[in-house]
C-alpha positions in Angstrom: 20.6 31.6 19.1 17.7 29.1 19.4 14.6 30.9 18.2 10.9 30.1 18.8 10.5 29.3 15.1 13.4 26.8 15.3 11.7 25.1 18.3 8.3 25.0 16.8 9.6 23.7 13.4 11.6 20.9 15.0 9.1 19.9 17.7 6.2 20.0 15.3 8.0 17.7 12.9 8.8 15.2 15.7 5.2 15.2 17.0 3.9 14.6 13.4 6.3 11.7 13.0 5.3 10.2 16.4 1.5 10.6 16.1 0.6 11.3 12.5 -3.0 10.3 13.0 -3.3 10.9 16.7 -2.4 8.7 19.7 -4.4 5.5 19.2 -3.5 4.2 22.7 -4.4 7.3 24.6 -7.6 7.9 22.7 -8.8 4.4 23.2 -7.9 3.8 26.8 -7.5 7.2 28.5 -10.7 9.0 29.4 -11.0 12.5 27.9 -11.7 13.8 31.4 -8.5 12.3 33.0 -6.0 14.8 34.3 -2.2 14.1 34.7 0.5 15.5 36.9 4.1 14.6 36.0 7.6 15.3 37.0 10.7 15.3 34.8 13.2 13.5 37.0 17.0 13.0 36.5 18.1 9.4 36.8 21.8 10.5 36.8 23.7 13.8 37.2 24.4 16.1 34.3 24.1 19.5 32.7 20.6 20.6 31.6 19.6 21.8 28.2 16.3 21.9 26.3 13.8 23.4 28.7 11.9 25.3 26.1 12.0 22.5 23.7 10.6 20.0 26.3 7.8 22.5 27.1 7.0 23.0 23.5 6.3 19.3 23.0 3.4 19.5 25.4 2.2 23.0 24.4 2.0 22.1 20.7 0.1 18.9 21.6 -2.5 20.5 23.9 -2.4 24.2 24.9 -4.1 23.3 28.1 -1.0 21.6 29.4 1.1 23.7 31.7 4.9 23.0 32.0 7.1 24.6 34.7 10.8 24.2 34.1 12.7 24.3 37.3 16.3 24.2 36.0 17.9 26.7 33.6 19.7 25.6 30.5 23.4 25.2 31.4 22.7 24.4 35.1 24.0 21.2 36.6 21.6 18.8 38.3 21.9 15.8 40.5 20.4 12.3 40.2 16.9 12.4 41.6 16.4 16.1 41.0 13.1 17.3 39.6 13.9 19.3 36.5 10.3 20.2 35.4 6.7 19.6 36.2 3.9 19.0 33.8 0.1 19.2 34.4 -2.9 19.0 32.2 -5.2 16.7 30.2 -3.8 13.2 30.5 -4.2 12.3 26.8 -2.0 15.2 25.7 0.6 14.6 28.4 1.0 10.9 27.4 1.0 11.8 23.7 3.8 14.3 24.1 5.8 12.4 26.7 8.3 10.6 24.5 9.0 13.5 22.1 9.6 15.8 25.1 11.8 13.3 26.8 13.8 12.5 23.6 14.7 16.2 23.1 15.6 16.8 26.8 17.6 13.7 27.1 19.7 14.3 23.9 20.2 18.0 24.5 21.2 17.4 28.1 23.6 14.7 26.9 25.3 17.1 24.6 25.5 19.8 27.2 26.9 17.4 29.8 29.6 16.1 27.4 30.5 19.6 26.3 30.9 20.7 29.9 33.4 17.9 30.4 35.5 19.1 27.5 35.3 22.7 28.7 36.5 21.5 32.2 39.3 19.6 30.6 40.8 22.7 28.9 40.2 25.1 31.8 43.1 27.5 32.2 44.5 27.1 28.7 42.5 29.9 27.0 41.3 27.5 24.3 37.6 27.4 23.3 35.7 24.1 22.7 33.7 24.3 19.5 31.3 22.0 17.8 31.3 21.1 14.1 28.7 20.6 11.3 28.5 16.9 12.2 25.0 17.4 13.6 21.8 15.4 13.1 20.2 16.6 9.9 17.3 18.9 10.8 18.4 19.2 14.4 21.4 21.5 14.1 19.7 24.5 15.8 18.8 22.5 19.0 22.1 20.6 19.1 24.1 23.8 18.7 22.1 25.3 21.6 22.9 22.4 23.8 26.6 22.9 23.1 26.3 26.5 24.3 24.5 25.2 27.4 27.5 23.2 28.2 29.9 26.1 27.9 31.1 25.4 24.4 31.0 27.6 21.2 29.5 27.1 17.8 31.5 26.8 14.6 29.9 28.2 11.4 26.2 27.4 11.3 26.1 26.5 7.6 28.0 26.6 4.4 26.5 30.1 3.7 27.8 32.1 6.7 31.6 31.5 6.6 34.2 30.2 4.2 36.1 27.1 5.1 38.6 25.8 2.5 39.3 22.1 3.2 41.8 19.7 1.7 39.5 18.8 -1.2 38.9 22.4 -2.1 42.6 23.0 -2.1 43.1 20.0 -4.4 40.6 21.4 -6.9 42.1 25.0 -6.6 45.6 24.0 -7.3 44.9 21.3 -10.0 45.6 23.9 -12.7 49.0 24.7 -11.4 48.2 27.8 -9.4 49.9 28.3 -6.0 47.9 27.9 -2.8 48.5 31.6 -2.0 47.4 32.8 -5.4 44.3 30.5 -5.5 43.2 31.7 -2.0 43.8 35.4 -2.8 41.6 35.0 -6.0 38.8 33.5 -4.0 39.1 36.0 -1.1 38.9 38.9 -3.6 35.3 37.8 -4.6 34.0 37.8 -1.0 32.4 40.7 1.0 34.7 42.2 3.5 32.6 40.9 6.4 33.2 37.2 5.4 35.8 35.4 7.5 37.9 32.8 5.8 39.3 29.6 7.4 41.7 27.2 5.7 42.4 23.6 6.7 46.0 22.3 6.5 47.3 18.9 7.2 51.0 19.6 7.1 53.2 22.3 8.7 54.8 23.2 5.4 51.5 24.4 4.1 51.1 27.1 6.7 53.4 29.8 5.2 51.6 29.8 1.8 48.2 30.0 3.6 49.3 32.8 5.9 50.6 34.8 2.9 47.0 34.8 1.5 45.8 36.7 4.5 43.3 34.3 5.9 41.5 34.7 9.2 41.7 31.2 10.7 44.0 28.2 10.0 42.8 24.7 11.0 45.5 22.3 11.9 44.0 18.9 11.1 45.2 15.7 12.7 48.5 17.3 13.8 50.6 15.7 16.5 51.2 17.7 19.7 54.7 18.6 18.5 53.3 19.7 15.2 50.6 21.8 16.9 53.2 23.6 18.9 55.3 24.2 15.8 52.2 25.5 13.9 51.2 27.9 16.7 54.7 29.3 16.8 54.9 29.7 13.0 51.5 31.4 12.8 52.5 33.7 15.7 49.1 35.3 16.2 48.6 36.3 12.6 45.5 34.1 12.4 43.3 32.2 14.8 44.5 28.7 15.2 42.1 25.8 15.4 43.0 22.2 16.2 40.8 19.4 14.9 41.0 15.6 14.6 41.9 13.0 17.1 40.2 14.9 19.9 38.8 13.0 22.9 38.4 13.8 26.6 41.8 12.0 27.1 43.6 14.1 24.6 41.9 17.5 24.6 43.8 19.0 27.5 47.2 18.3 25.9 45.9 19.7 22.6 44.7 22.9 24.2 48.0 23.3 26.1 49.9 23.6 22.8 48.5 27.2 22.5 45.8 26.8 19.9 42.8 29.1 20.2 40.0 26.7 19.4 39.6 22.9 19.6 36.7 21.7 17.4 35.1 18.4 18.5 32.7 16.5 16.3 31.9 14.0 19.0 29.9 16.6 20.9 27.0 16.0 18.6 27.7 13.0 16.4 28.3 10.3 19.0 26.9 11.7 22.3 25.0 9.5 24.8 21.7 10.8 25.9 21.2 11.6 29.6 18.8 9.3 31.4 15.7 11.3 32.4 12.3 10.0 33.2 8.8 11.4 33.3 6.9 10.1 36.4 3.2 10.5 35.8 0.2 10.4 38.1 -3.2 10.3 36.4 -6.4 11.4 38.2 -10.0 11.1 36.9 -12.1 14.2 36.8 -14.5 12.6 39.4 -11.6 12.0 41.8 -10.5 15.6 41.5 -14.0 17.2 42.2 
């Protein structure tokens, strides 16, 4: 869940990066009395995400700025639609404009792409999930955007779930221990509340992993035929996740093999931001009185 502390931390860092000693342009050329009214307008259709983050960019710049978000996170919008309105001191509005737009554009881009993946697997029962391939420092907001698009989140960090990947298995079995025994030894040290996922890259690894009693098995870069074989072999004894080689062109067929989850790194690591604009009108104090 995206918390207020997450939003304030991320947005404050972005504002400090963008205007570390204030906005030289606004302070030199925009009268302190000037008042701005602005609309966040969609230049193309998409799925919205980031309303609270967008608003925070202005509130943390100047508490006198009022933002009204008209579209809920997860709601679809059309080109030309007004997604939010902003009103307040012009200097603050102009200072926060780019930071607010950057967040709303990226988050809405993630939500829009995620929604397309979700649509592509409709009727299969498979979930679309993200990965840890997020922008450093921005995981909380990017993960929120995935949820806005109808997707699900993978483990949030290395601390909240176990995922034994191929490199871990190579280290574990280097001493000659079997995969099953090595996994059981590690599982015995964990609290009963900790779920364990193991990545395999061959069908013949599955029986040994299953014998260890793991919760989730990731089938990494399997062909469609191998995915079907893996699902049949696991037979409901663990959650089955497919990963690798996933695109909008392939995800439907992957989901149709019977896997429970399809994880997609592209949701966050190579997404295109949605084109949004902030149309501003600035009035002087004299003109308003």
